[in-house]
C-alpha positions, 0 to 999 in steps of 0.5 A: 403908191406903195412900192416904186419900181418893184418889178421890171417889164420885159421888152423884147427888143431892148431900148436904151436910154442915154444919160441926157434922156434919163436926166430929162425924164427924171427931172420931168417926173420929179417936177410933175409928182415929186418922185425922185429916181436916183442915178443908179436906177436909170435902168428902171426908167429904161425898162418901165417906159420901154413899153410905152415907147412901143405903144406910141411907136416912138423911136427913142426916149427923147421922142417920148420926153417931147411927147409928154411935153408937147403932144396933144395926148400929153395929159392922157399919157401923163396918167399912164406915166404915173401908173408905170412908175408907181407899183402898188404892192400892198395887202389888208392888215399890212404891218400888224404891229403898227395897226395894233398900236392904231387900234389899241392906242391912237384910235380909242384916244381920238374917238374919246375926244370926238364923242363930245364934239358931235361924233365926227371922225375924219381920217386921210389915207394918202397914197391909198393904192388899190384901197387895202389900207383905207378899207382896213382902217374902216374895218378897224373902226367897225370893230371898235364902234360895232353897232354904234358906228351908225351914230357917227359921222365918219369919212375916210378920204383915200387918195392916190396919184394913179386913176387906175388903182383908184378904179380897182379900189372903188370896186372893192373886189380882191383876191385871196393873196391881198387877204394874206395878212388879214385875221380869218375872222375879220375876213369872214365878217367883212367880205363876201367870199366866193372861190378866191373872189372876195367882195367887200361888204357895203358897210365897209365901203360906204365911209371911204371916199376915193379920189385922185391927188398929187401930193406935190400940189399944195392946192390939191392937198388943201382940199382934203377935209381936215383930219384927226388922223393921217396915214401915209405909209410907204410913200415918202421913201420915194421922195427926196428931202425937199419933197418930204418936207413939203408933203409932211408940211401938208399933213401938218396943216391938214391935221387938227390939233392933237391929231396923229400922223402914221407913216411906214414902219421903215420911214422916219421924220428924222431930219425932215420935221420937228413939228410932230412929237414922236411917240414910241410904242413896241413895234411902231412910232406915231407922230402927234401934232401937239395941241 
C-alpha cells in the first residue's frame, strides 16, 4: 500500500458522488481499514469507484455503499475496494540513502546481537505492496551474510491489505522499470534476466513469507512473529493521527527490545509517538525501541 490514489480511472459516462454518498463511503473505508480520504479528495473516490459501479450494474454510489454493507457478495467486493483505493507505485532499492543506513548501520548491529542468540533474525515488512521492499531486504541480507546465510534462521514477514498485489509478489517476476533504482551488479546477481522479464532467484524468495493483513486489526497484527526490525514505508501518511497511533503502537508491541522501526523518508513520528528514540543519520531517521 505505497501510494494512495496516484492515478485516476477513465469512466466514459461520468458518475457523480453526492456529499452524503461521499461521507458514507469515506467513513465505511475508514472503519474497514483505517485509510482516511480527506474532504478535498472526493473526486478521487468518484473516479476510482466509478468502474466498480459499472461492473456491478449499480446506478449510484448509495447503491454501491449498500452493496458493500448488505449484499451476499460484499466480502468479495470489499477485497476489490481495497485494491481500487490503494495503488502500489514502488521499486527495488527505493530510497537508496535510507537503505544505505539500514545496510551499514542498523543491520550489522542487529546481526551482531543475533549471533549469540541462535542466529535467528525476524523482519516485518508491513504494507509490502508487490514485494519489492521485502525482496530488497532479502538481497541486502544476502549481501551482508554471503555464504553464511544458510547458517541462519531468517524470516521476513511481508504483508499487505490487497490480495492481488500479494499474488504478484509471490510470483517474483518483474519488469525492467521496477529495477530502475537497483544497482546493476545486484540485479545481475539475484535475477534471471530475459528481455525485460526479470525473475527473482529462489534464494531471495525463500526467506520471505507473504500474507494479507489489515493494519487496523490488532488481532491480526499480534499474529506477526516478533521482530528485530519493522519496515513500514509510505503507508502511515494515508492514516489520520488516531490510526497512526494505533499502527505505531502495534509496531512497538511487535518489536523486540532494542529493535528498529523504519518508516518512509517523508514520514515522521512527531506528535504520534514518543515511545521510540529517533536516531538521525545523513539522509535518514530510524526509530529505536530502547531496551
